[in-house]
N, C-alpha and C positions, 0 to 999 in steps of 0.2 A: 593173471596169465604171465608166465615167465617169458622173457625176451631172449632169443638166441644170441643177440648182439648187444653190446652196451649202447647206451644212448649217445647221440651225437654231441650232446653238451658235455660229455665226460672228458676230462683232461688229465693227462699223465703228470702234470705239474702239481705237486702237493700244495695244499692251501697253507697260508701263513698262520701259525698258531700264536695266540695272544693270551697272556695272563693265565687264567685257570685252565685253558685248553692245552697248555703244554703238558706233555705226559712224562717227562723225565723227572727223576727225583732230585738230581743235582744238575746244575747248568753252569756254564762258564759265562760270566756276565761282563758286558762292556757298558761302562757308565755313560751318562748323558753327555759327558765331554770327551767321549771316545777313549776313556781311560780303562785299562784292564783292572777289574775288581776281583778277579780270581774265580775259583769254583765255589759256589754257594748252594745251599739247599733251595729248592724251588720256592718254598714258602717265604724264606728270607729275601730272595730276589724280588718277589712280587711285592713284599712290604716296602722295600726300598723304592720301587717304582711308584707305588701308591703314595708314599710320603712326598715324592716330588711332583705328584699330580699328573704323572704320565703312565705309560704302559710298559710291560715287559714283552718284547717281540722276539720270537724265535727266528733267527736268520740263517742258521746252519744246523738243520735237524739231523743230518747224517754224521755230524762230528761226535766224538766221544770224550767228554760229555757234550751235549748240544750247546751251541753258542747262542746266547740271547743278548739283546740290546735294550737298554732302558731309553725309550724314546716315545714321543707322541705318535700314536698309530696313524693319525691323519697325516702328519708330516712325513712319516715313513712311506705311506702309500704314494704321496705326491712325489717324493724323491725317486721311488721305483718307476712311476709312470714317466717321469722326466728322463731317466736313464734309458728306458725302453724306446722312447721317442727318438733320442739321440742315436741309439743303435740302429734304428730303422733308417735314419738319414744316411748313415755310413754304408748301409747295404746297397745303396745305389752305386757306390764306387765299384762293387763287385760285378755290376751289370756291364756287358760289353755290347756296343752297337757297331755294326759293320757298315762301312762306306766304301763303295767300289768305284774305282777310277779306270781310265783307259789311256793309253799313250797319246791318242789323238782326240782327247775329250774337248768338246765345244766349251768356249769360255762361259757361256750362260749356264750350261750344265755343271761346270766346275763351281760356279758361284752358288748354285742351288745346293749342291752337296756340301759346300762349305758352310752354308747356313744351317743345314741339318746337323753337321758336326758341332757347330757352336751351341745349338740347342741341347745336344746330348751332354756336352761338357758343362754347360751351365746347370744341368740337372744332376751333376756329380756322377756321370757315367763315363766309362772309358770308350774310346773310339778306335776300332780296328780298321786301318786303311789297307785295302787290298787293290792291287793293280795286276790284271792278267794280260799276258801277251797272246796274240792270235797270229798264227801263220808266220809270215815274214817279219812280223814286228819283233821277233826274238833277235833279229840281226842288228837291231838298233835299241838295245836295252837302255842306253843312256837317256833316251827320251822319256822312258818310263820313270827312271830315277829322278829326272828333272820335275816331272809332274808331282811325284810324291813329296819331294823336298819342298817344292813350292807350297803344297798343301799344308805341310807342317809349319812352314814359316808364317803362313797366314793365320794359323791357329795359335801362334805363340802367346798372344795375350790371354788365352783361356786354358791352354794345356801344353804339356811338354812331352816329348817322345820318351818312351821307356828304353828304347834302343835305336840304333841307326837302321834305316830301311835295309831289309835283307832280301836277297833273291832266293826264293824257295821254289824249285821246280820251274814252272812257266809263269811265275808271278812274283810280285814284290809285296812284302808285308811290313807293316809298321803299327805300333801300338802307342796311343796317345792317352795320357792320364790327365784328369782335370787338375788345375792348380788349386791351392787352398783359396777359400773364399776371400780372405783378406788380401791376397795377391792377384786375384783374378779380375780381369776387366769386366765391366758391366755388359749385359746383353745389349746389342745394338738397338733393340726395340724397347728398352726399359723406360726411356724418356718419352714414349709416345710417338717417336719418329720411326717409321718403317725403314728397315734395311733394304736398300736397293742394290742390285747387282750390276756392276760396271762391266764394260765390254772386256776388260782385261781380267775379269774373274775376282776382283777385289770387292769386299763388302764395305760400303761406305754409308754414311747417314744422309738421308734426304735433306737437302738444305731448305731452310725456311725462306719462303718467298714473301717479301713485304710489298703490299700494294703501293703503287705510286699515287699519292694523294695530291701532289703538287700539279696545278694546271700548266699545260704547255703554253708556249708563246702564241701558237695559232689560236688557242681557245681564249686567251686573254684579249687578243686583238679583235677577233671576229665573233666571239661569243661561243662558237663551236667549230670543230674541225670540218674541213671540206665544205666550206660555205658555198652553196649553189649560186648565190647572187654576187659573188666576188667578180666574175667576168662581166656580168651585166652592169655592175656599177662602174667598171673601168670603161665600158663602151659609152655609157651615158656621159661620163665626165670628159671623154675625148671627143 
């Protein structure tokens, strides 16, 4: 029975042809050391690859003549998979997450939104900071700029602004891009210490509390603190 639509497993990407599956009569060959070997008949190119114990892989089928590479097919697939994985990592940089502020934002809410922005930047995503004015807040736009600039300063270890905060309509916009991984600070929670939000909106690390294992002077003298017989002993001696 014929199907009106192609199968879901169908892909528009042509498969990679190897050795005898290459259809061209002549191919432009790239050697195993990435050297140009020129245009050769297909049979001669395949024999050269077989003599080296590797394969002839077609890498540019739409060229005239098609471009083939003498390489181990398993190694070729590994390199292609690695390049695809790297390209997917860079796709996160094209994603934009929005964080909304207000001129009179609470310090706790400021810290929460700051933590969210740090999470996005550590995942190689851009952060769009927006601040909208309501009613009479437009009369004091400087407070809005202060909040946005403070937000950008707090994110400096993880990202940098693409441009200075701009007033567009009734709001302020700013775009923050993540820093390169080798220049970016670690996430505050990477070391197993949860990030806590201070009253001023800064993100700090929770300090480690060391238990006091040394006995106090009272416990050394009386054996334990708040000795209920201390007053009784003083009355008997007096």
